[in-house]
C-alpha positions as CSV (number, residue, x, y, z in Angstrom):
1,M,0.0,0.0,0.0
2,L,2.7,2.5,0.9
3,Y,4.8,1.3,-2.0
4,N,2.0,2.2,-4.4
5,L,1.6,5.7,-2.8
6,F,5.3,6.5,-3.0
7,Y,5.4,5.2,-6.6
8,Q,2.5,7.4,-7.7
9,I,4.0,10.4,-5.8
10,E,7.4,9.9,-7.5
11,N,5.9,9.4,-10.9
12,L,4.0,12.7,-10.6
13,N,7.3,14.4,-9.5
14,I,5.9,15.4,-6.2
15,Q,8.3,16.0,-3.3
16,I,7.4,15.0,0.3
17,K,8.9,17.0,3.2
18,I,8.5,16.5,6.9
19,K,8.9,19.4,9.3
20,N,7.7,19.3,13.0
21,N,5.8,16.0,12.3
22,K,3.9,17.7,9.5
23,L,3.8,16.4,6.0
24,S,4.0,18.9,3.2
25,L,4.0,18.2,-0.6
26,V,5.8,20.2,-3.2
27,Y,4.2,19.9,-6.7
28,E,3.2,21.9,-9.7
29,E,-0.4,23.1,-9.6
30,G,-2.8,20.6,-11.3
31,T,-0.4,17.6,-10.9
32,L,-1.9,16.1,-7.7
33,P,-5.0,14.1,-8.3
34,L,-7.8,14.4,-5.7
35,D,-7.9,10.7,-5.0
36,L,-4.1,10.6,-4.4
37,K,-4.4,13.6,-2.1
38,K,-7.1,11.8,-0.1
39,Q,-4.9,8.7,0.2
40,I,-2.0,10.7,1.4
41,K,-4.1,12.3,4.1
42,Q,-5.5,9.0,5.1
43,H,-2.1,7.4,5.5
44,K,-0.2,10.5,6.6
45,Q,1.2,9.0,9.9
46,Q,2.3,5.8,8.1
47,I,4.1,7.9,5.4
48,I,5.8,10.0,8.0
49,K,6.9,6.9,9.9
50,R,8.3,5.2,6.8
51,L,10.2,8.4,5.8
52,E,11.7,8.7,9.3
53,E,12.6,5.0,9.3
54,N,14.3,5.3,5.9
55,E,16.3,8.3,7.2
56,Q,17.3,6.4,10.3
57,V,18.4,3.4,8.2
58,R,20.4,5.6,5.8
59,K,22.2,7.2,8.7
60,K,23.4,3.7,9.7
61,G,24.8,3.2,6.3
62,F,22.1,1.2,4.5
63,L,20.9,1.8,0.9
64,V,17.2,2.1,0.6
65,Y,15.3,0.5,-2.2
66,C,11.6,0.4,-3.3
67,Y,10.7,3.3,-1.0
68,G,11.7,1.4,2.1
69,E,10.5,-2.1,1.3
70,F,14.1,-3.3,1.1
71,Y,17.5,-2.2,2.6
72,E,21.1,-3.3,1.9
73,F,24.3,-2.8,3.9
74,R,27.6,-4.0,2.5
75,Y,30.2,-4.8,5.1
76,G,32.8,-6.6,3.0
77,A,33.7,-8.1,-0.4
78,G,30.6,-10.1,-1.2
79,A,29.2,-9.7,2.4
80,Y,25.8,-8.1,2.8
81,L,23.2,-7.4,5.4
82,F,19.6,-7.0,4.3
83,I,16.3,-6.0,5.8
84,E,13.1,-6.7,3.8
85,R,9.6,-5.8,4.7
86,E,6.9,-8.5,4.4
87,G,3.7,-6.6,4.9
88,E,3.6,-5.4,8.5
89,L,6.5,-7.6,9.4
90,A,10.2,-7.8,8.4
91,I,13.1,-10.1,8.1
92,A,16.8,-9.3,8.6
93,W,19.6,-11.5,7.2
94,R,23.2,-11.7,6.2
95,A,24.4,-13.2,2.9
96,N,27.8,-14.0,1.6
97,Y,28.6,-14.3,-2.1
98,L,31.6,-15.6,-4.0
99,P,32.8,-13.4,-6.9
100,D,30.7,-13.7,-10.1
101,E,28.0,-15.7,-8.3
102,S,24.4,-14.6,-8.1
103,R,23.5,-17.0,-5.3
104,P,24.9,-16.7,-1.8
105,Y,27.0,-19.5,-0.4
106,K,26.0,-18.6,3.2
107,I,22.9,-17.1,4.7
108,K,22.3,-16.2,8.4
109,V,18.9,-15.0,9.4
110,L,19.0,-12.4,12.3
111,A,15.3,-11.9,12.7
112,E,12.3,-13.3,10.9
113,R,8.6,-12.2,10.8
114,V,9.1,-9.4,13.4
115,P,8.1,-5.8,13.5
116,F,10.5,-3.6,11.4
117,E,11.9,-1.9,14.5
118,R,13.0,-5.3,15.8
119,A,14.6,-6.4,12.5
120,F,16.4,-3.0,12.4
121,Q,17.7,-3.5,16.0
122,E,19.0,-6.9,15.1
123,A,20.8,-5.5,12.1
124,V,22.2,-2.6,14.0
125,G,23.4,-5.0,16.7
126,F,25.3,-7.0,14.1
127,I,26.8,-3.8,12.6
128,D,27.9,-2.6,16.1
129,W,29.4,-6.0,16.8
130,L,31.3,-6.0,13.5
131,Q,32.7,-2.5,14.2
132,R,33.9,-3.6,17.7
133,Q,35.6,-6.7,16.2
134,R,37.3,-4.5,13.6
135,K,38.5,-2.0,16.2
136,W,39.7,-4.9,18.5
137,G,41.6,-6.4,15.5
138,D,43.2,-3.0,14.7
139,S,44.4,-2.5,18.3
140,N,46.2,-5.9,18.3
141,V,48.2,-5.2,15.2
142,K,51.9,-4.6,16.2
143,A,54.3,-2.6,14.1
144,V,57.5,-4.6,13.2
């Protein structure tokens, strides 16, 4: 449902802005159909929430696809962390790929069929753990 709204908004070259928890639309006069305007008003809080979640995820280093239906974080050569929405729920998983292969050779599910916030927390927990491991490894390197 949100995907379709964002898709229509983008195709009509309408910009969405949030300021003080208020939604504003920037568009040329006559380009916003009345039925789309009603849908945006009806789903205003969900739109704001999705846009805020997308911004939060971007700040952590994820790429955002399909208006926030799918997220990708690359943490190494062929090593990815994904979050995907499945309706009201989400799944977070890691996948490792060999060069020139389209299928992963290893998959690890971090959270499955949970609210988006939980999937994001699990993904952030992995990123934070990974950063601690890298810092620990760097501190144990001795100069020769």
